[in-house]
C-alpha positions in Angstrom: -3.2 83.8 23.8 -5.8 84.5 26.4 -5.4 84.3 30.2 -7.9 82.7 32.5 -9.1 84.1 35.8 -8.1 81.8 38.7 -10.3 81.0 41.8 -8.6 78.2 43.7 -8.3 75.3 41.4 -11.0 76.6 39.0 -10.0 78.8 36.0 -12.6 80.7 33.9 -12.5 82.7 30.7 -15.1 84.3 28.5 -13.9 84.4 24.9 -15.0 84.3 21.3 -14.4 81.0 19.6 -14.7 80.2 15.9 -16.2 76.9 14.7 -13.4 76.8 12.1 -10.5 76.6 14.7 -9.2 74.5 17.5 -8.4 75.4 21.1 -6.0 74.1 23.7 -5.2 75.0 27.3 -1.6 75.8 28.3 -0.4 75.8 32.0 2.1 78.5 33.1 3.6 78.5 36.6 6.0 81.4 36.0 7.0 83.7 33.0 8.3 81.7 30.0 7.9 78.4 31.8 5.1 76.6 30.0 3.8 73.2 31.2 2.2 70.6 29.0 -1.0 71.4 27.3 -4.3 70.1 28.7 -6.2 68.0 26.1 -9.4 65.9 26.2 -9.4 63.1 28.6 -11.3 59.8 28.8 -15.0 60.7 29.0 -17.1 63.7 28.3 -15.8 66.9 29.9 -12.6 65.3 31.1 -9.1 66.6 30.6 -5.5 65.3 31.0 -2.0 66.5 30.3 -0.7 66.0 26.8 2.0 63.4 26.5 3.6 64.7 23.4 3.5 67.7 21.0 1.5 65.8 18.4 -1.4 64.8 20.7 -4.4 65.4 18.4 -7.1 65.9 21.1 -7.7 69.6 20.9 -11.0 71.3 21.6 -13.4 72.8 19.1 -17.0 74.2 18.9 -19.7 73.7 16.3 -21.1 77.2 16.5 -19.1 80.4 16.4 -19.8 82.8 19.3 -19.0 83.9 22.8 -18.3 81.1 25.3 -17.7 80.7 29.0 -14.8 78.3 29.4 -14.3 76.6 32.9 -11.3 74.4 33.8 -11.0 72.6 37.1 -7.3 71.5 37.4 -7.9 69.4 40.6 -10.9 67.6 39.2 -9.4 67.4 35.7 -12.7 68.6 34.1 -13.7 71.4 31.7 -16.8 72.9 30.2 -17.3 75.2 27.2 -20.7 76.8 27.4 -22.2 79.0 24.6 -23.3 82.4 25.9 -24.3 84.0 22.5 -24.0 82.8 18.9 -22.6 85.0 16.1 -25.0 86.5 13.6 -25.2 84.5 10.4 -22.9 86.0 7.8 -23.8 87.1 4.3 -21.5 85.9 1.5 -19.9 87.9 -1.2 -17.5 87.3 -4.1 -14.5 89.6 -4.6 -11.6 89.5 -7.1 -11.1 89.8 -10.8 -14.8 89.3 -11.5 -17.6 91.5 -12.7 -21.3 91.6 -13.4 -23.1 93.0 -16.5 -24.2 96.0 -14.4 -20.8 96.8 -13.0 -17.5 96.1 -14.8 -15.2 97.5 -12.1 -11.5 97.1 -11.6 -10.3 93.8 -10.1 -10.8 93.5 -6.3 -12.7 96.8 -6.2 -16.2 95.5 -5.4 -17.7 92.8 -3.1 -20.5 91.3 -5.2 -23.4 89.9 -3.0 -24.5 86.3 -3.3 -28.1 85.2 -2.9 -29.2 82.7 -0.3 -31.6 80.1 -1.6 -34.3 78.2 0.3 -31.9 75.2 0.5 -29.4 77.3 2.5 -26.9 77.5 -0.4 -25.4 80.8 -1.7 -25.2 81.5 -5.4 -24.3 84.1 -8.0 -23.9 84.3 -11.7 -20.8 86.4 -12.5 -18.1 86.9 -15.1 -14.7 85.5 -14.1 -11.6 86.8 -15.8 -9.0 86.0 -13.1 -8.5 85.0 -9.5 -11.2 85.5 -6.8 -12.3 84.4 -3.4 -15.4 84.4 -1.2 -15.7 86.4 2.1 -18.3 86.7 4.7 -19.8 89.9 6.1 -21.0 89.6 9.7 -23.9 91.9 10.4 -23.7 94.0 13.5 -19.9 94.5 13.3 -17.8 97.4 12.1 -14.5 97.9 10.4 -12.3 95.0 9.4 -14.1 92.8 11.8 -17.1 92.8 9.4 -15.2 90.5 7.1 -14.7 87.6 9.4 -13.9 84.7 7.1 -12.5 84.2 3.6 -12.8 81.1 1.5 -10.3 80.2 -1.2 -7.6 78.0 -2.5 -5.7 77.5 -5.8 -7.8 75.5 -8.2 -7.6 74.8 -11.9 -10.7 72.8 -12.5 -13.9 74.0 -14.1 -17.4 72.6 -14.3 -17.1 70.5 -11.3 -17.3 70.5 -7.5 -14.4 71.9 -5.6 -13.8 71.6 -1.9 -12.3 75.0 -1.0 -10.4 75.8 2.2 -10.9 78.5 4.8 -8.4 81.2 5.2 -9.3 82.6 8.6 -8.7 86.1 9.8 -9.6 89.6 8.9 -10.1 90.4 5.2 -7.0 92.7 5.1 -4.9 89.7 6.2 -4.2 88.0 2.8 -3.1 84.7 4.5 -0.9 83.9 1.5 -1.9 83.2 -2.0 -5.2 81.4 -1.5 -7.3 82.7 -4.3 -9.5 80.6 -6.6 -8.2 80.5 -10.2 -10.0 78.6 -12.9 -8.3 77.3 -16.1 -10.9 79.1 -18.3 -12.3 82.6 -18.1 -16.0 83.3 -18.8 -19.4 83.5 -17.1 -20.0 81.1 -14.3 -22.8 80.2 -11.9 -21.1 79.8 -8.5 -22.9 77.9 -5.7 -21.4 77.9 -2.3 -22.6 75.2 0.2 -20.4 75.5 3.3 -16.9 75.1 2.0 -18.0 73.2 -1.1 -18.1 75.2 -4.4 -19.9 74.1 -7.5 -18.8 76.1 -10.5 -20.8 75.8 -13.7 -19.4 77.6 -16.8 -22.3 79.1 -18.9 
């Protein structure tokens, strides 16, 4: 949870936001005394107090990056302004998979995918067990390099699978969310956003 800087009735915060998540504003008058969350109001840039815990009107962004967030409590308005967008990630496959050039142990190598002119990422690889996709963000170091993982349990082959994001650093397993096909063998994997087309060769 991040704290805003207060100037009268106006609160500001510069923070990194992912386009894969949601944001809400919480009001705190004193320690451990949380007031209702602020959610979208009627009209663009308007906010109101949430009326219940299941109020669905959270905030989100289309582009991951650093944002300047401004909330005016008195005017009941907000703005979320992009300051700098994240570098586009490169996608890799890791798991119990291997190529003809490198038959390494399971989960030992990140195999790079190739981005086509259509914007889709693809790789032809031998699948002998569970695997997942993860994104390397250029310009970052350490665990932060691997910003996003894509995976879910799946048992279908030779068809399109809508896979789910498992957000967080690569060393955070986020539960058992690997991709597991019913059949082993060589596949061409095509990743288009969170949609995977797996063709068994």
